[in-house]
LOVEX-312998 format. One record per residue (C-alpha): residue in one letter; x, y, z; residue number from 1. Coordinates in nm, 3 decimals. Layout:
# LOVEX-312998
<a; <X; Y; Z>; NUM>;
...
This chain:
# LOVEX-312998
<x; <-0.455; 2.901; -3.696>; 1>;
<x; <-0.471; 3.006; -3.331>; 2>;
<x; <-0.157; 3.166; -3.189>; 3>;
<x; <-0.077; 2.895; -2.935>; 4>;
<x; <0.200; 3.101; -2.780>; 5>;
<x; <-0.067; 3.333; -2.639>; 6>;
<x; <-0.279; 3.049; -2.506>; 7>;
<x; <-0.307; 2.894; -2.161>; 8>;
<x; <-0.396; 2.545; -2.046>; 9>;
<x; <-0.509; 2.417; -1.705>; 10>;
<x; <-0.431; 2.049; -1.654>; 11>;
<x; <-0.627; 1.887; -1.368>; 12>;
<x; <-0.475; 1.556; -1.260>; 13>;
<x; <-0.655; 1.285; -1.068>; 14>;
<x; <-0.324; 1.246; -0.882>; 15>;
<x; <0.015; 1.412; -0.913>; 16>;
<x; <0.176; 1.224; -1.205>; 17>;
<x; <0.456; 0.976; -1.132>; 18>;
<x; <0.630; 0.884; -1.457>; 19>;
<x; <0.854; 0.644; -1.263>; 20>;
<x; <0.560; 0.430; -1.149>; 21>;
<x; <0.294; 0.422; -1.423>; 22>;
<x; <0.211; 0.485; -1.787>; 23>;
<x; <-0.054; 0.731; -1.668>; 24>;
<x; <0.220; 0.936; -1.508>; 25>;
<x; <0.421; 0.936; -1.832>; 26>;
<x; <0.108; 1.046; -2.018>; 27>;
<x; <0.051; 1.344; -1.788>; 28>;
<x; <0.414; 1.451; -1.811>; 29>;
<x; <0.409; 1.435; -2.189>; 30>;
<x; <0.101; 1.657; -2.201>; 31>;
<x; <0.295; 1.910; -1.996>; 32>;
<x; <0.588; 1.887; -2.237>; 33>;
<x; <0.367; 1.916; -2.546>; 34>;
<x; <0.204; 2.240; -2.431>; 35>;
<x; <0.529; 2.375; -2.285>; 36>;
<x; <0.718; 2.333; -2.612>; 37>;
<x; <0.435; 2.495; -2.803>; 38>;
<x; <0.471; 2.803; -2.585>; 39>;
<x; <0.153; 2.773; -2.378>; 40>;
<x; <0.117; 2.905; -2.025>; 41>;
<x; <0.057; 2.598; -1.805>; 42>;
<x; <-0.097; 2.541; -1.463>; 43>;
<x; <-0.126; 2.193; -1.312>; 44>;
<x; <-0.378; 2.131; -1.036>; 45>;
<x; <-0.487; 1.822; -0.849>; 46>;
<x; <-0.720; 1.741; -0.561>; 47>;
<x; <-0.472; 1.484; -0.427>; 48>;
<x; <-0.222; 1.543; -0.147>; 49>;
<x; <0.113; 1.698; -0.233>; 50>;
<x; <0.397; 1.450; -0.298>; 51>;
<x; <0.733; 1.428; -0.470>; 52>;
<x; <0.568; 1.430; -0.810>; 53>;
<x; <0.431; 1.780; -0.749>; 54>;
<x; <0.780; 1.899; -0.660>; 55>;
<x; <0.907; 1.758; -0.991>; 56>;
<x; <0.648; 1.965; -1.178>; 57>;
<x; <0.739; 2.280; -0.991>; 58>;
<x; <1.110; 2.216; -1.051>; 59>;
<x; <1.029; 2.214; -1.422>; 60>;
<x; <0.892; 2.567; -1.382>; 61>;
<x; <0.524; 2.478; -1.398>; 62>;
<x; <0.279; 2.651; -1.161>; 63>;
<x; <0.076; 2.412; -0.944>; 64>;
<x; <-0.209; 2.414; -0.692>; 65>;
<x; <-0.367; 2.157; -0.464>; 66>;
<x; <-0.740; 2.221; -0.457>; 67>;
<x; <-0.984; 1.954; -0.329>; 68>;
<x; <-1.316; 1.891; -0.494>; 69>;
<x; <-1.605; 2.106; -0.365>; 70>;
<x; <-1.366; 2.384; -0.273>; 71>;
<x; <-1.460; 2.735; -0.397>; 72>;
<x; <-1.090; 2.824; -0.419>; 73>;
<x; <-1.097; 2.646; -0.754>; 74>;
<x; <-1.324; 2.922; -0.886>; 75>;
<x; <-1.066; 3.179; -0.779>; 76>;
<x; <-0.796; 2.986; -0.965>; 77>;
<x; <-1.008; 2.990; -1.280>; 78>;
<x; <-1.073; 3.364; -1.252>; 79>;
<x; <-0.707; 3.439; -1.201>; 80>;
<x; <-0.557; 3.203; -1.460>; 81>;
<x; <-0.834; 3.238; -1.724>; 82>;
<x; <-0.747; 2.919; -1.916>; 83>;
<x; <-0.823; 2.889; -2.285>; 84>;
<x; <-0.822; 2.507; -2.253>; 85>;
<x; <-0.891; 2.287; -1.950>; 86>;
<x; <-0.787; 1.921; -1.962>; 87>;
<x; <-0.955; 1.680; -1.720>; 88>;
<x; <-0.761; 1.367; -1.627>; 89>;
<x; <-1.035; 1.106; -1.689>; 90>;
<x; <-1.408; 1.146; -1.648>; 91>;
<x; <-1.396; 1.141; -1.270>; 92>;
<x; <-1.217; 1.477; -1.268>; 93>;
<x; <-1.457; 1.617; -1.526>; 94>;
<x; <-1.749; 1.521; -1.302>; 95>;
<x; <-1.592; 1.706; -1.010>; 96>;
<x; <-1.468; 2.019; -1.181>; 97>;
<x; <-1.638; 2.043; -1.524>; 98>;
<x; <-1.941; 2.240; -1.404>; 99>;
<x; <-1.721; 2.495; -1.230>; 100>;
<x; <-1.519; 2.549; -1.549>; 101>;
<x; <-1.839; 2.583; -1.754>; 102>;
<x; <-1.972; 2.839; -1.506>; 103>;
<x; <-1.662; 3.052; -1.448>; 104>;
<x; <-1.484; 3.014; -1.787>; 105>;
<x; <-1.761; 2.933; -2.041>; 106>;
<x; <-1.530; 3.011; -2.336>; 107>;
<x; <-1.263; 2.762; -2.229>; 108>;
<x; <-1.239; 2.444; -2.436>; 109>;
<x; <-1.311; 2.149; -2.209>; 110>;
<x; <-1.114; 1.833; -2.289>; 111>;
<x; <-1.131; 1.488; -2.128>; 112>;
<x; <-0.816; 1.278; -2.144>; 113>;
<x; <-0.967; 0.931; -2.109>; 114>;
<x; <-0.625; 0.762; -2.043>; 115>;
<x; <-0.801; 0.433; -2.106>; 116>;
<x; <-1.171; 0.359; -2.128>; 117>;
<x; <-1.242; 0.296; -1.760>; 118>;
<x; <-1.580; 0.141; -1.837>; 119>;
<x; <-1.428; -0.108; -2.084>; 120>;
<x; <-1.156; -0.214; -1.843>; 121>;
<x; <-1.404; -0.252; -1.557>; 122>;
<x; <-1.651; -0.447; -1.773>; 123>;
<x; <-1.382; -0.688; -1.877>; 124>;
<x; <-1.268; -0.727; -1.516>; 125>;
<x; <-1.627; -0.807; -1.412>; 126>;
<x; <-1.656; -1.062; -1.693>; 127>;
<x; <-1.335; -1.234; -1.584>; 128>;
<x; <-1.457; -1.253; -1.224>; 129>;
<x; <-1.773; -1.427; -1.346>; 130>;
<x; <-1.576; -1.683; -1.548>; 131>;
<x; <-1.651; -1.549; -1.897>; 132>;
<x; <-1.456; -1.712; -2.182>; 133>;
<x; <-1.130; -1.529; -2.248>; 134>;
<x; <-1.217; -1.494; -2.616>; 135>;
<x; <-1.532; -1.295; -2.531>; 136>;
<x; <-1.337; -1.072; -2.293>; 137>;
<x; <-1.062; -1.010; -2.547>; 138>;
<x; <-1.316; -0.919; -2.819>; 139>;
<x; <-1.514; -0.693; -2.580>; 140>;
<x; <-1.817; -0.922; -2.612>; 141>;
<x; <-1.910; -0.835; -2.255>; 142>;
<x; <-2.180; -0.625; -2.088>; 143>;
<x; <-2.078; -0.267; -2.156>; 144>;
<x; <-2.399; -0.088; -2.060>; 145>;
<x; <-2.296; -0.028; -1.701>; 146>;
<x; <-2.298; 0.259; -1.456>; 147>;
<x; <-1.934; 0.318; -1.543>; 148>;
<x; <-2.013; 0.356; -1.911>; 149>;
<x; <-2.307; 0.585; -1.841>; 150>;
<x; <-2.084; 0.815; -1.640>; 151>;
<x; <-1.788; 0.799; -1.876>; 152>;
<x; <-1.981; 0.854; -2.198>; 153>;
<x; <-2.192; 1.127; -2.039>; 154>;
<x; <-1.867; 1.303; -1.956>; 155>;
<x; <-1.752; 1.269; -2.317>; 156>;
<x; <-2.080; 1.425; -2.438>; 157>;
<x; <-2.054; 1.713; -2.187>; 158>;
<x; <-1.702; 1.799; -2.304>; 159>;
<x; <-1.590; 1.969; -2.622>; 160>;
<x; <-1.332; 1.706; -2.705>; 161>;
<x; <-1.216; 1.373; -2.562>; 162>;
<x; <-0.883; 1.211; -2.626>; 163>;
<x; <-0.879; 0.833; -2.666>; 164>;
<x; <-0.551; 0.649; -2.687>; 165>;
<x; <-0.619; 0.398; -2.962>; 166>;
<x; <-0.816; 0.335; -3.280>; 167>;
<x; <-0.982; 0.039; -3.108>; 168>;
<x; <-1.136; 0.255; -2.836>; 169>;
<x; <-1.242; 0.521; -3.084>; 170>;
<x; <-1.416; 0.254; -3.294>; 171>;
<x; <-1.587; 0.111; -2.987>; 172>;
<x; <-1.727; 0.452; -2.889>; 173>;
<x; <-1.840; 0.526; -3.243>; 174>;
<x; <-2.002; 0.190; -3.318>; 175>;
<x; <-2.122; 0.050; -2.982>; 176>;
<x; <-2.223; 0.380; -2.822>; 177>;
<x; <-2.289; 0.602; -3.126>; 178>;
<x; <-2.074; 0.888; -2.993>; 179>;
<x; <-2.042; 1.166; -3.257>; 180>;
<x; <-1.704; 1.150; -3.427>; 181>;
<x; <-1.627; 1.520; -3.379>; 182>;
<x; <-1.625; 1.471; -3.004>; 183>;
<x; <-1.336; 1.224; -3.027>; 184>;
<x; <-0.971; 1.245; -3.116>; 185>;
<x; <-0.711; 0.965; -3.114>; 186>;
<x; <-0.422; 1.101; -2.910>; 187>;
<x; <-0.148; 0.845; -2.867>; 188>;
<x; <0.123; 0.832; -2.608>; 189>;
<x; <0.441; 1.010; -2.709>; 190>;
<x; <0.788; 0.992; -2.560>; 191>;
<x; <1.042; 1.271; -2.535>; 192>;
<x; <1.389; 1.148; -2.627>; 193>;
<x; <1.636; 1.434; -2.607>; 194>;
<x; <1.675; 1.478; -2.229>; 195>;
<x; <1.657; 1.259; -1.920>; 196>;
<x; <1.358; 1.419; -1.750>; 197>;
<x; <1.025; 1.295; -1.616>; 198>;
<x; <0.850; 1.135; -1.912>; 199>;
<x; <1.177; 1.059; -2.089>; 200>;
<x; <1.230; 0.704; -2.211>; 201>;
<x; <1.569; 0.551; -2.277>; 202>;
<x; <1.648; 0.445; -2.629>; 203>;
<x; <1.862; 0.141; -2.697>; 204>;
<x; <2.165; 0.351; -2.800>; 205>;
<x; <2.160; 0.508; -2.452>; 206>;
<x; <2.240; 0.171; -2.292>; 207>;
<x; <2.588; 0.037; -2.240>; 208>;
<x; <2.729; -0.307; -2.171>; 209>;
<x; <2.516; -0.625; -2.147>; 210>;
<x; <2.195; -0.421; -2.136>; 211>;
<x; <2.249; -0.308; -2.494>; 212>;
<x; <2.349; -0.653; -2.616>; 213>;
<x; <2.133; -0.877; -2.827>; 214>;
<x; <1.988; -1.225; -2.790>; 215>;
<x; <2.292; -1.417; -2.666>; 216>;
<x; <2.387; -1.177; -2.385>; 217>;
<x; <2.038; -1.163; -2.236>; 218>;
<x; <1.865; -1.417; -2.015>; 219>;
<x; <1.549; -1.476; -1.816>; 220>;
<x; <1.197; -1.336; -1.843>; 221>;
<x; <1.071; -1.011; -1.697>; 222>;
<x; <0.733; -0.861; -1.610>; 223>;
<x; <0.668; -0.505; -1.497>; 224>;
<x; <0.367; -0.299; -1.394>; 225>;
<x; <0.224; -0.080; -1.118>; 226>;
<x; <0.049; -0.309; -0.867>; 227>;
<x; <-0.217; -0.049; -0.794>; 228>;
<x; <-0.350; -0.116; -1.144>; 229>;
<x; <-0.585; -0.415; -1.119>; 230>;
<x; <-0.496; -0.572; -1.458>; 231>;
<x; <-0.130; -0.595; -1.354>; 232>;
<x; <-0.201; -0.767; -1.022>; 233>;
<x; <-0.432; -1.014; -1.198>; 234>;
<x; <-0.167; -1.082; -1.463>; 235>;
<x; <0.094; -1.167; -1.199>; 236>;
<x; <-0.140; -1.419; -1.037>; 237>;
<x; <-0.231; -1.574; -1.373>; 238>;
<x; <0.137; -1.600; -1.458>; 239>;
<x; <0.229; -1.752; -1.123>; 240>;
<x; <-0.051; -2.007; -1.103>; 241>;
<x; <-0.103; -2.119; -1.462>; 242>;
<x; <0.152; -1.992; -1.714>; 243>;
<x; <0.490; -2.000; -1.539>; 244>;
<x; <0.470; -2.368; -1.434>; 245>;
<x; <0.439; -2.461; -1.801>; 246>;
<x; <0.728; -2.236; -1.906>; 247>;
<x; <0.944; -2.364; -1.622>; 248>;
<x; <0.872; -2.725; -1.718>; 249>;
<x; <1.033; -2.661; -2.061>; 250>;
<x; <1.299; -2.417; -1.938>; 251>;
<x; <1.398; -2.544; -1.591>; 252>;
<x; <1.689; -2.297; -1.560>; 253>;
<x; <1.489; -1.989; -1.657>; 254>;
<x; <1.368; -1.728; -1.412>; 255>;
<x; <1.104; -1.458; -1.424>; 256>;
<x; <1.167; -1.133; -1.241>; 257>;
<x; <0.858; -0.931; -1.141>; 258>;
<x; <0.896; -0.554; -1.102>; 259>;
<x; <0.638; -0.292; -1.012>; 260>;
<x; <0.564; 0.008; -0.793>; 261>;
<x; <0.355; -0.027; -0.477>; 262>;
<x; <0.365; -0.407; -0.443>; 263>;
<x; <0.142; -0.524; -0.155>; 264>;
<x; <0.277; -0.775; 0.095>; 265>;
<x; <0.057; -1.055; -0.039>; 266>;
<x; <0.214; -1.012; -0.383>; 267>;
<x; <0.570; -1.015; -0.248>; 268>;
<x; <0.487; -1.346; -0.079>; 269>;
<x; <0.442; -1.503; -0.423>; 270>;
<x; <0.818; -1.528; -0.457>; 271>;
<x; <0.955; -1.880; -0.497>; 272>;
<x; <1.329; -1.907; -0.551>; 273>;
<x; <1.313; -2.279; -0.622>; 274>;
<x; <1.059; -2.214; -0.900>; 275>;
<x; <1.252; -1.919; -1.044>; 276>;
<x; <0.970; -1.677; -0.963>; 277>;
<x; <1.136; -1.370; -0.811>; 278>;
<x; <0.960; -1.055; -0.684>; 279>;
<x; <1.189; -0.756; -0.732>; 280>;
<x; <0.970; -0.461; -0.627>; 281>;
<x; <1.008; -0.113; -0.772>; 282>;
<x; <1.234; -0.056; -1.077>; 283>;
<x; <1.417; 0.279; -1.075>; 284>;
<x; <1.405; 0.294; -1.454>; 285>;
<x; <1.168; 0.063; -1.635>; 286>;
<x; <1.335; 0.076; -1.977>; 287>;
<x; <1.683; 0.023; -1.842>; 288>;
<x; <1.552; -0.269; -1.637>; 289>;
<x; <1.366; -0.430; -1.927>; 290>;
<x; <1.674; -0.401; -2.148>; 291>;
<x; <1.854; -0.657; -1.935>; 292>;
<x; <1.615; -0.945; -2.010>; 293>;
<x; <1.545; -1.159; -2.312>; 294>;
<x; <1.162; -1.171; -2.306>; 295>;
<x; <0.906; -0.929; -2.169>; 296>;
<x; <0.587; -1.097; -2.038>; 297>;
<x; <0.254; -0.911; -2.030>; 298>;
<x; <-0.016; -1.180; -1.970>; 299>;
<x; <-0.310; -0.944; -1.937>; 300>;
<x; <-0.657; -1.095; -1.908>; 301>;
<x; <-0.834; -0.760; -1.898>; 302>;
<x; <-0.752; -0.394; -1.943>; 303>;
<x; <-0.782; -0.109; -2.195>; 304>;
<x; <-0.579; 0.177; -2.338>; 305>;
<x; <-0.209; 0.184; -2.413>; 306>;
<x; <0.027; -0.064; -2.243>; 307>;
<x; <0.326; 0.131; -2.121>; 308>;
<x; <0.507; -0.186; -2.016>; 309>;
<x; <0.510; -0.305; -2.378>; 310>;
<x; <0.618; 0.035; -2.515>; 311>;
<x; <0.900; 0.050; -2.261>; 312>;
<x; <1.009; -0.299; -2.365>; 313>;
<x; <1.021; -0.198; -2.729>; 314>;
<x; <1.223; 0.112; -2.636>; 315>;
<x; <1.469; -0.127; -2.470>; 316>;
<x; <1.475; -0.366; -2.765>; 317>;
<x; <1.298; -0.637; -2.565>; 318>;
<x; <1.018; -0.823; -2.747>; 319>;
<x; <0.701; -0.921; -2.565>; 320>;
<x; <0.468; -1.217; -2.527>; 321>;
<x; <0.119; -1.098; -2.444>; 322>;
<x; <-0.253; -1.150; -2.503>; 323>;
<x; <-0.491; -0.969; -2.741>; 324>;
<x; <-0.559; -0.728; -2.452>; 325>;
<x; <-0.191; -0.637; -2.439>; 326>;
<x; <-0.171; -0.600; -2.817>; 327>;
<x; <-0.483; -0.383; -2.833>; 328>;
<x; <-0.399; -0.025; -2.917>; 329>;
<x; <-0.032; -0.111; -2.968>; 330>;
<x; <-0.017; -0.123; -3.345>; 331>;
<x; <-0.119; -0.488; -3.357>; 332>;
<x; <-0.098; -0.615; -3.714>; 333>;
<x; <-0.086; -0.991; -3.646>; 334>;
<x; <0.185; -1.192; -3.476>; 335>;
<x; <0.401; -1.203; -3.790>; 336>;
<x; <0.424; -0.823; -3.808>; 337>;
<x; <0.433; -0.729; -3.442>; 338>;
<x; <0.700; -0.668; -3.179>; 339>;
<x; <0.651; -1.004; -3.017>; 340>;
<x; <0.400; -1.289; -3.005>; 341>;
<x; <0.035; -1.297; -2.899>; 342>;
<x; <-0.148; -1.587; -2.736>; 343>;
<x; <-0.512; -1.623; -2.635>; 344>;
<x; <-0.485; -1.905; -2.379>; 345>;
<x; <-0.258; -2.033; -2.105>; 346>;
<x; <-0.119; -2.295; -2.342>; 347>;
<x; <-0.056; -2.049; -2.625>; 348>;
<x; <0.107; -1.787; -2.405>; 349>;
<x; <0.340; -2.037; -2.240>; 350>;
<x; <0.438; -2.205; -2.569>; 351>;
<x; <0.500; -1.872; -2.743>; 352>;
<x; <0.706; -1.751; -2.448>; 353>;
<x; <0.933; -2.053; -2.483>; 354>;
<x; <0.957; -2.008; -2.860>; 355>;
<x; <1.057; -1.642; -2.830>; 356>;
<x; <1.307; -1.729; -2.558>; 357>;
<x; <1.479; -2.007; -2.752>; 358>;
<x; <1.464; -1.901; -3.119>; 359>;
<x; <1.726; -1.636; -3.198>; 360>;
<x; <1.579; -1.561; -3.544>; 361>;
<x; <1.222; -1.517; -3.414>; 362>;
<x; <1.352; -1.304; -3.125>; 363>;
<x; <1.560; -1.078; -3.354>; 364>;
<x; <1.272; -1.014; -3.595>; 365>;
<x; <1.036; -0.936; -3.308>; 366>;
<x; <1.284; -0.700; -3.143>; 367>;
<x; <1.341; -0.512; -3.470>; 368>;
<x; <0.966; -0.480; -3.535>; 369>;
<x; <0.904; -0.360; -3.184>; 370>;
<x; <1.158; -0.084; -3.235>; 371>;
<x; <0.994; 0.023; -3.561>; 372>;
<x; <0.646; 0.026; -3.410>; 373>;
<x; <0.769; 0.221; -3.109>; 374>;
<x; <0.926; 0.489; -3.329>; 375>;
<x; <0.617; 0.513; -3.551>; 376>;
<x; <0.339; 0.483; -3.293>; 377>;
<x; <0.487; 0.694; -3.014>; 378>;
<x; <0.672; 0.965; -3.207>; 379>;
<x; <0.676; 1.278; -2.993>; 380>;
<x; <0.686; 1.511; -3.292>; 381>;
<x; <0.408; 1.345; -3.487>; 382>;
<x; <0.171; 1.284; -3.196>; 383>;
<x; <0.220; 1.624; -3.034>; 384>;
<x; <0.156; 1.797; -3.366>; 385>;
<x; <-0.170; 1.606; -3.410>; 386>;
<x; <-0.287; 1.675; -3.054>; 387>;
<x; <-0.224; 2.049; -3.085>; 388>;
<x; <-0.386; 2.057; -3.428>; 389>;
<x; <-0.700; 1.883; -3.298>; 390>;
<x; <-0.716; 2.129; -3.009>; 391>;
<x; <-0.684; 2.424; -3.247>; 392>;
<x; <-0.966; 2.291; -3.469>; 393>;
<x; <-1.192; 2.227; -3.169>; 394>;
<x; <-1.134; 2.583; -3.042>; 395>;
<x; <-1.204; 2.736; -3.380>; 396>;
<x; <-1.532; 2.546; -3.414>; 397>;
<x; <-1.629; 2.539; -3.045>; 398>;
<x; <-1.949; 2.744; -3.074>; 399>;
<x; <-2.093; 2.544; -3.363>; 400>;
<x; <-1.989; 2.214; -3.206>; 401>;
<x; <-2.165; 2.304; -2.883>; 402>;
<x; <-2.472; 2.413; -3.071>; 403>;
<x; <-2.488; 2.084; -3.260>; 404>;
<x; <-2.424; 1.872; -2.949>; 405>;
<x; <-2.776; 1.878; -2.804>; 406>;
<x; <-2.721; 1.567; -2.590>; 407>;
<x; <-2.417; 1.728; -2.434>; 408>;
<x; <-2.607; 2.051; -2.365>; 409>;
<x; <-2.889; 1.855; -2.206>; 410>;
<x; <-2.651; 1.656; -1.984>; 411>;
<x; <-2.468; 1.974; -1.885>; 412>;
<x; <-2.796; 2.138; -1.789>; 413>;
<x; <-2.931; 1.853; -1.576>; 414>;
<x; <-2.634; 1.664; -1.436>; 415>;
<x; <-2.413; 1.966; -1.375>; 416>;
<x; <-2.695; 2.146; -1.200>; 417>;
<x; <-2.742; 1.854; -0.962>; 418>;
<x; <-2.367; 1.827; -0.911>; 419>;
<x; <-2.345; 2.200; -0.858>; 420>;
<x; <-2.617; 2.207; -0.592>; 421>;
<x; <-2.469; 1.909; -0.411>; 422>;
<x; <-2.123; 2.068; -0.416>; 423>;
<x; <-2.263; 2.397; -0.286>; 424>;
<x; <-2.430; 2.207; -0.001>; 425>;
<x; <-2.095; 2.049; 0.088>; 426>;
<x; <-1.930; 2.393; 0.079>; 427>;
<x; <-2.185; 2.531; 0.325>; 428>;
<x; <-2.150; 2.225; 0.546>; 429>;
<x; <-1.770; 2.267; 0.553>; 430>;
<x; <-1.803; 2.636; 0.638>; 431>;
<x; <-2.033; 2.560; 0.930>; 432>;
<x; <-1.759; 2.336; 1.075>; 433>;
């Protein structure tokens, strides 16, 4: 067993993580907390511009740096910090910084946190835009051999370990792309519960008054999601144009309240008071907000990874009506054993939404199951222990794993050399300016 208290980890974020606006932000904060509680030295770096999220990290006592891609100062950071493990936030960051880590710190374990499979989400989005049947999109019977998948899977091969967030995505990589199993680890979201800090999620017993009440004290539907995430914006339009009119026809007094960070003006214009379709903008606390409604709607037509909006709803005791995309990776065991109901068409989603809204017994069972799944699937203790254990094993066997991963070595040799030369050219060009 490696003495983790003597170890150091460099986390490189695509952006500075905002746990108040996205599940990706919660994910990044929980990685910080996992390594922090295990006694690791931590440095968080990002090529994005400094914002309030960076200040939150520094307030928590974590060292940070803002270093753009193609900047040789990153090499100096590596030499000074000497990380034992480097975690890349998605394959795009590995492409930018992986070759520098391999060159300056060859003994550092290189890990890609996929967040969700970008190539799967983009392939489903492309299929939707071309009018593919929803069933094919839901079952991933879409064209997956794309430029996105070439880049993403090449990054997985080049790295020592890649975290995927669900069994579904692990199975897809193993069976459809023949990725070696020892390059993959299922690393689920986990939620800290003991302190109100970035990454913390309210539990139902934290809520007072009507928010903590059950079926009879709640009313209306709710939907939440960062509007910069394409599946969320698409889901709002699908709800507005096709699903909500059917729900409203059966429940003429019901309303749906749409929350989300960074809503564009065209989305805010969707509001229709007479139709009960209300755009609420940013929610200060997603779980506390969701706890005040009877039914959580997540009508996702495409996407991948873990659905933070559903997990937050379960934490609030609010069951969900969603599609197979929403249920994917969320402990889906069939509608009878899940924290809500799942429909595969406009008609099914709208009818199930009405059923969950009106039937106290169905609602109560779904809420209770959602709570159980949340506690089992997103346990901080269990998931953090597995993540750290997988990292330890990968470090112990790093040399043999690299020796056996010929495809990864080949990709590192060719692609990283071309990336390296291009980056060096940019460096020289910037110096000349």
